[in-house]
KOLNU-501689 format. One record per residue (C-alpha): residue number from 1; residue in one letter; x, y, z. Coordinates in pm, 1 decimal. Example, Ala and Ser with C-alpha at 12.3 -4.5 7.8 and 13.67 -1.06 7.14 Angstrom:
BEGIN
+-----+----+----------+----------+----------+
:   i : aa :       px :       py :       pz :
+-----+----+----------+----------+----------+
:   1 :  A :   1230.0 :   -450.0 :    780.0 :
:   2 :  S :   1367.0 :   -106.0 :    714.0 :
+-----+----+----------+----------+----------+
//
This chain:
BEGIN
+-----+----+----------+----------+----------+
:   i : aa :       px :       py :       pz :
+-----+----+----------+----------+----------+
:   1 :  M :  10665.2 :   9718.4 :  11159.8 :
:   2 :  G :  10600.9 :   9958.5 :  11443.6 :
:   3 :  L :  10749.5 :   9973.6 :  11791.8 :
:   4 :  A :  10546.1 :  10062.7 :  12100.4 :
:   5 :  G :  10255.6 :  10267.6 :  12225.5 :
:   6 :  V :  10370.4 :  10430.1 :  12548.5 :
:   7 :  S :  10251.7 :  10669.5 :  12818.1 :
:   8 :  K :  10468.8 :  10926.4 :  12992.3 :
:   9 :  G :  10658.6 :  10764.7 :  13278.4 :
:  10 :  Y :  10588.3 :  10409.0 :  13157.7 :
:  11 :  P :  10861.9 :  10309.5 :  12909.8 :
:  12 :  E :  10857.5 :   9984.8 :  12715.9 :
:  13 :  V :  11131.8 :   9767.0 :  12567.6 :
:  14 :  V :  11069.8 :   9625.7 :  12218.9 :
:  15 :  T :  11266.0 :   9335.5 :  12071.7 :
:  16 :  T :  11209.3 :   9243.5 :  11708.2 :
:  17 :  Y :  11387.0 :   9104.3 :  11401.9 :
:  18 :  L :  11451.4 :   9330.1 :  11103.2 :
:  19 :  Q :  11594.6 :   9241.8 :  10765.9 :
:  20 :  P :  11905.0 :   9442.7 :  10670.6 :
:  21 :  G :  11808.3 :   9762.6 :  10491.4 :
:  22 :  T :  11685.8 :  10117.2 :  10549.9 :
:  23 :  Y :  11396.9 :  10197.3 :  10783.7 :
:  24 :  Y :  11227.8 :  10521.0 :  10886.6 :
:  25 :  L :  11112.8 :  10598.7 :  11239.6 :
:  26 :  A :  10828.2 :  10844.6 :  11300.0 :
:  27 :  D :  10602.6 :  10935.2 :  11591.0 :
:  28 :  L :  10255.8 :  10922.8 :  11432.7 :
:  29 :  A :  10075.8 :  10970.0 :  11764.0 :
:  30 :  N :  10195.3 :  11329.4 :  11792.0 :
:  31 :  P :  10224.7 :  11470.6 :  11439.0 :
:  32 :  P :  10345.7 :  11828.8 :  11407.0 :
:  33 :  K :  10096.3 :  12093.6 :  11308.2 :
:  34 :  G :  10107.0 :  12202.8 :  10947.0 :
:  35 :  G :  10342.6 :  11938.6 :  10812.5 :
:  36 :  P :  10448.8 :  11574.2 :  10798.7 :
:  37 :  P :  10599.1 :  11399.9 :  11104.9 :
:  38 :  A :  10972.9 :  11415.2 :  11160.4 :
:  39 :  V :  11149.3 :  11107.3 :  11028.4 :
:  40 :  T :  11466.8 :  10943.2 :  11159.2 :
:  41 :  T :  11655.3 :  10712.8 :  10922.0 :
:  42 :  L :  11771.9 :  10379.8 :  11062.2 :
:  43 :  T :  12018.0 :  10165.9 :  10867.0 :
:  44 :  V :  12015.7 :   9800.9 :  10965.7 :
:  45 :  G :  12328.8 :   9602.2 :  10890.4 :
:  46 :  S :  12381.9 :   9228.0 :  10879.2 :
:  47 :  D :  12404.6 :   9028.7 :  11200.7 :
:  48 :  R :  12733.3 :   9022.6 :  11391.4 :
:  49 :  T :  12818.8 :   8767.5 :  11659.2 :
:  50 :  S :  12970.5 :   9037.1 :  11880.8 :
:  51 :  F :  12623.1 :   9168.7 :  11968.2 :
:  52 :  E :  12393.9 :   9018.0 :  12229.2 :
:  53 :  Q :  12100.6 :   8859.2 :  12046.6 :
:  54 :  D :  11853.7 :   8838.3 :  12339.3 :
:  55 :  S :  11755.9 :   8490.6 :  12218.1 :
:  56 :  D :  11680.8 :   8389.8 :  12578.2 :
:  57 :  L :  11427.7 :   8669.2 :  12637.6 :
:  58 :  H :  11130.5 :   8500.9 :  12807.4 :
:  59 :  S :  10769.6 :   8599.1 :  12744.9 :
:  60 :  Q :  10512.5 :   8536.8 :  13015.6 :
:  61 :  V :  10225.5 :   8600.9 :  12771.1 :
:  62 :  S :  10160.9 :   8515.2 :  12405.4 :
:  63 :  V :   9912.0 :   8712.7 :  12196.6 :
:  64 :  Q :   9790.8 :   8629.9 :  11846.5 :
:  65 :  A :   9603.2 :   8862.4 :  11611.7 :
:  66 :  T :   9395.2 :   8640.4 :  11381.9 :
:  67 :  S :   9244.6 :   8666.7 :  11034.5 :
:  68 :  A :   8903.2 :   8672.7 :  11200.7 :
:  69 :  D :   9004.9 :   9005.9 :  11358.9 :
:  70 :  R :   9025.6 :   8869.9 :  11712.9 :
:  71 :  F :   9289.3 :   8859.1 :  11985.4 :
:  72 :  I :   9382.5 :   8516.9 :  12121.3 :
:  73 :  A :   9535.5 :   8586.4 :  12461.8 :
:  74 :  P :   9496.2 :   8485.1 :  12826.8 :
:  75 :  S :   9262.4 :   8688.2 :  13046.1 :
:  76 :  S :   9516.9 :   8732.3 :  13327.4 :
:  77 :  W :   9862.5 :   8887.7 :  13276.0 :
:  78 :  P :  10139.2 :   8996.8 :  13511.4 :
:  79 :  S :  10147.5 :   9375.2 :  13551.0 :
:  80 :  R :  10520.1 :   9367.3 :  13480.5 :
:  81 :  G :  10664.6 :   9130.2 :  13224.5 :
:  82 :  T :  10710.9 :   9053.6 :  12855.2 :
:  83 :  Y :  10458.1 :   8948.9 :  12593.5 :
:  84 :  T :  10507.2 :   8814.3 :  12242.9 :
:  85 :  F :  10268.5 :   8960.0 :  11984.2 :
:  86 :  T :  10225.8 :   8756.8 :  11664.4 :
:  87 :  N :  10024.6 :   8871.4 :  11365.8 :
:  88 :  A :   9888.9 :   8538.1 :  11240.5 :
:  89 :  S :   9653.1 :   8707.3 :  10993.8 :
:  90 :  D :   9674.0 :   8836.0 :  10637.7 :
:  91 :  S :   9631.0 :   9203.2 :  10730.4 :
:  92 :  L :   9795.9 :   9465.6 :  10949.9 :
:  93 :  H :   9722.5 :   9472.9 :  11322.9 :
:  94 :  F :   9836.1 :   9661.7 :  11631.0 :
:  95 :  M :   9743.7 :   9626.5 :  11996.6 :
:  96 :  T :   9667.6 :   9903.9 :  12243.0 :
:  97 :  M :   9627.5 :   9821.4 :  12614.1 :
:  98 :  M :   9386.5 :  10077.0 :  12759.6 :
:  99 :  P :   9280.3 :  10090.4 :  13127.6 :
: 100 :  V :   8912.1 :  10038.2 :  13205.7 :
: 101 :  K :   8708.8 :  10009.5 :  13525.6 :
: 102 :  P :   8713.3 :   9680.8 :  13721.1 :
: 103 :  G :   8437.0 :   9446.7 :  13610.9 :
: 104 :  T :   8426.8 :   9575.6 :  13252.1 :
: 105 :  T :   8323.6 :   9307.6 :  13001.8 :
: 106 :  D :   8375.1 :   9266.6 :  12629.8 :
: 107 :  A :   7997.9 :   9286.8 :  12587.4 :
: 108 :  Q :   8004.6 :   9637.3 :  12737.5 :
: 109 :  V :   8292.1 :   9740.1 :  12511.2 :
: 110 :  Q :   8109.8 :   9613.7 :  12202.8 :
: 111 :  A :   7788.9 :   9784.6 :  12309.6 :
: 112 :  A :   7975.0 :  10115.8 :  12325.5 :
: 113 :  F :   8109.6 :  10068.4 :  11973.5 :
: 114 :  S :   7771.9 :   9952.2 :  11840.1 :
: 115 :  A :   7572.6 :  10237.6 :  11991.9 :
: 116 :  P :   7413.6 :  10481.5 :  11745.2 :
: 117 :  P :   7573.8 :  10826.5 :  11723.7 :
: 118 :  S :   7282.2 :  10979.9 :  11913.3 :
: 119 :  A :   7368.0 :  10762.8 :  12214.9 :
: 120 :  Q :   7738.7 :  10845.4 :  12215.4 :
: 121 :  N :   7731.0 :  11131.6 :  12463.4 :
: 122 :  G :   8065.5 :  11147.2 :  12641.1 :
: 123 :  P :   8294.8 :  10863.4 :  12746.0 :
: 124 :  P :   8147.8 :  10514.9 :  12796.7 :
: 125 :  P :   8073.1 :  10422.6 :  13159.7 :
: 126 :  F :   8371.6 :  10186.1 :  13179.5 :
: 127 :  A :   8625.2 :  10447.7 :  13067.5 :
: 128 :  L :   8918.1 :  10503.3 :  13304.6 :
: 129 :  M :   9201.8 :  10751.0 :  13264.7 :
: 130 :  G :   9547.2 :  10611.0 :  13328.4 :
: 131 :  P :   9870.1 :  10492.4 :  13163.4 :
: 132 :  S :   9839.7 :  10266.9 :  12860.5 :
: 133 :  G :  10077.5 :  10043.0 :  12669.2 :
: 134 :  G :  10093.7 :   9805.2 :  12377.2 :
: 135 :  N :  10259.3 :   9780.8 :  12038.8 :
: 136 :  D :  10218.1 :   9953.4 :  11708.5 :
: 137 :  V :  10153.1 :   9803.4 :  11365.2 :
: 138 :  V :  10289.5 :   9455.2 :  11291.9 :
: 139 :  S :  10285.7 :   9313.2 :  10939.2 :
: 140 :  P :  10124.7 :   8975.7 :  10859.3 :
: 141 :  G :  10341.5 :   8683.4 :  10965.6 :
: 142 :  R :  10565.7 :   8896.5 :  11185.6 :
: 143 :  S :  10607.4 :   8908.6 :  11562.5 :
: 144 :  L :  10776.5 :   9115.7 :  11831.1 :
: 145 :  Q :  10831.7 :   9112.4 :  12206.1 :
: 146 :  V :  10733.6 :   9397.9 :  12436.2 :
: 147 :  S :  10854.1 :   9430.2 :  12796.4 :
: 148 :  Y :  10620.2 :   9652.0 :  12996.1 :
: 149 :  N :  10552.4 :   9772.9 :  13351.3 :
: 150 :  L :  10197.6 :   9899.6 :  13410.3 :
: 151 :  P :   9981.9 :   9946.9 :  13721.1 :
: 152 :  P :   9773.3 :   9639.9 :  13813.2 :
: 153 :  G :   9412.1 :   9664.1 :  13705.4 :
: 154 :  T :   9168.6 :   9591.2 :  13423.2 :
: 155 :  Y :   9261.5 :   9676.9 :  13063.8 :
: 156 :  V :   9113.9 :   9621.4 :  12721.0 :
: 157 :  L :   9316.9 :   9515.8 :  12416.2 :
: 158 :  L :   9213.7 :   9708.2 :  12103.9 :
: 159 :  C :   9309.1 :   9726.7 :  11736.9 :
: 160 :  F :   9189.8 :  10023.7 :  11534.0 :
: 161 :  I :   9337.7 :   9931.5 :  11195.2 :
: 162 :  A :   9072.0 :   9991.6 :  10929.0 :
: 163 :  D :   8928.3 :   9687.1 :  10754.6 :
: 164 :  D :   9063.6 :   9671.3 :  10400.1 :
: 165 :  K :   8716.9 :   9609.0 :  10255.9 :
: 166 :  T :   8473.8 :   9809.7 :  10469.9 :
: 167 :  G :   8706.1 :  10071.8 :  10620.7 :
: 168 :  M :   8559.9 :   9995.3 :  10963.2 :
: 169 :  P :   8810.6 :   9986.5 :  11252.0 :
: 170 :  H :   8882.8 :   9633.6 :  11368.2 :
: 171 :  A :   8781.6 :   9719.5 :  11726.8 :
: 172 :  V :   8432.6 :   9809.9 :  11609.2 :
: 173 :  M :   8422.7 :   9466.6 :  11442.0 :
: 174 :  C :   8477.7 :   9300.6 :  11782.1 :
: 175 :  M :   8859.5 :   9299.4 :  11790.0 :
: 176 :  H :   8891.2 :   9367.7 :  12161.3 :
: 177 :  K :   8960.0 :   9161.0 :  12470.9 :
: 178 :  V :   8934.7 :   9254.9 :  12838.0 :
: 179 :  I :   9229.0 :   9139.7 :  13051.6 :
: 180 :  V :   9341.0 :   9185.1 :  13412.2 :
: 181 :  L :   9698.4 :   9276.4 :  13507.0 :
: 182 :  T :   9790.3 :   9137.6 :  13849.2 :
: 183 :  D :  10076.8 :   9229.7 :  14080.0 :
: 184 :  S :  10372.1 :   9034.2 :  13946.5 :
: 185 :  A :  10677.7 :   9124.2 :  14154.8 :
: 186 :  A :  10759.8 :   8757.1 :  14206.1 :
: 187 :  T :  10704.3 :   8648.6 :  13847.3 :
: 188 :  A :  10866.3 :   8919.3 :  13635.6 :
: 189 :  T :  11157.3 :   8781.2 :  13435.7 :
: 190 :  R :  11432.7 :   8965.1 :  13249.8 :
: 191 :  V :  11270.1 :   9306.7 :  13305.8 :
: 192 :  A :  11458.0 :   9425.3 :  13613.1 :
: 193 :  S :  11680.8 :   9639.5 :  13391.4 :
: 194 :  M :  11388.1 :   9835.1 :  13246.2 :
: 195 :  P :  11375.6 :  10205.8 :  13328.4 :
: 196 :  A :  11157.3 :  10267.4 :  13635.7 :
: 197 :  S :  10857.9 :  10395.9 :  13594.1 :
: 198 :  G :   8960.4 :   8681.5 :  12279.3 :
: 199 :  A :   8660.2 :   8539.1 :  12332.7 :
: 200 :  P :   8410.3 :   8558.1 :  12036.9 :
: 201 :  H :   8167.7 :   8849.7 :  12049.9 :
: 202 :  T :   7815.4 :   8852.2 :  11916.0 :
: 203 :  G :   7746.5 :   9226.4 :  11903.4 :
: 204 :  E :   7681.8 :   9369.2 :  11560.7 :
: 205 :  P :   7938.5 :   9629.4 :  11451.6 :
: 206 :  G :   7787.7 :   9974.2 :  11468.5 :
: 207 :  A :   7891.8 :  10335.7 :  11469.8 :
: 208 :  V :   8255.1 :  10418.2 :  11542.7 :
: 209 :  N :   8311.8 :  10534.0 :  11898.1 :
: 210 :  P :   8683.3 :  10605.0 :  11960.2 :
: 211 :  L :   8626.9 :  10589.3 :  12338.2 :
: 212 :  N :   8631.0 :  10969.6 :  12336.4 :
: 213 :  G :   9003.0 :  11022.0 :  12352.0 :
: 214 :  L :   9102.7 :  10713.8 :  12549.4 :
: 215 :  V :   9238.4 :  10539.3 :  12242.2 :
: 216 :  G :   9516.8 :  10661.6 :  12017.5 :
: 217 :  L :   9781.4 :  10519.9 :  11793.1 :
: 218 :  G :  10112.9 :  10438.5 :  11954.4 :
: 219 :  L :  10459.9 :  10514.1 :  11833.4 :
: 220 :  I :  10606.3 :  10374.1 :  11515.8 :
: 221 :  G :  10934.4 :  10523.9 :  11625.2 :
: 222 :  A :  11067.0 :  10732.6 :  11910.4 :
: 223 :  S :  11387.8 :  10849.1 :  12068.8 :
: 224 :  G :  11558.5 :  10555.3 :  12234.6 :
: 225 :  A :  11858.4 :  10326.8 :  12234.5 :
: 226 :  L :  11875.1 :  10102.5 :  11929.8 :
: 227 :  A :  12137.7 :   9832.1 :  11886.9 :
: 228 :  I :  12211.8 :   9805.1 :  11515.5 :
: 229 :  R :  12197.8 :   9435.1 :  11443.2 :
: 230 :  S :  11965.1 :   9187.0 :  11273.0 :
: 231 :  R :  11765.2 :   9150.5 :  11590.1 :
: 232 :  R :  11659.4 :   9490.1 :  11714.5 :
: 233 :  K :  11605.5 :   9597.4 :  12074.4 :
: 234 :  A :  11461.2 :   9943.3 :  12137.9 :
: 235 :  V :  11397.2 :  10119.9 :  12465.9 :
: 236 :  I :  11098.9 :  10349.5 :  12416.8 :
: 237 :  N :  11099.2 :  10611.2 :  12691.1 :
: 238 :  P :  10851.9 :  10896.1 :  12629.9 :
: 239 :  A :  10959.1 :  11242.5 :  12734.7 :
+-----+----+----------+----------+----------+
//
């Protein structure tokens, strides 16, 4: 179970259930040079009624990662809100929300991934630099909630977990979905306390194109406030 993929100045709040036990937090997006990533030990105790359980946390959006390596999610999201990510498959999945140019389609995204290496000269035409979000790895059958606050615009959902049989990243196998985040000041719920800040595809999987630096793994763990209880809430605020 991971936490969030965050950009500087755009913190996210993650709420998830953990079984009592020992867990290890590590930032795999920024590994140190010449050694393994630093690890923080987290001991999770049994639930206590004296802690707020956040059972009333409302999600405006539900996302499912399926066994067919697809995202099932609406095409329009609020730019500020909470989504529930459920891994309904039998393999690991994560979800990165990367900004792309307005009008970008899933067909264009798949064409970029399917292009032969000789045609992969620089970023794809839909690439757009900007803050990203999303969640890190979620085990099969598990779910989490992520509260986010991102600029309105067009984004693409991506999963780059390698297929357990072919080794090909899921995104290259059509696990991507273009969405639009719209201004949501009137619809955001339960996120006022945050720090300021798919459809089937027919393209054949081809050569791996990691969007030339636009895509990267998020954080499995990061410095933040963690309430030690059976239901975990973490504020992920990148330095």
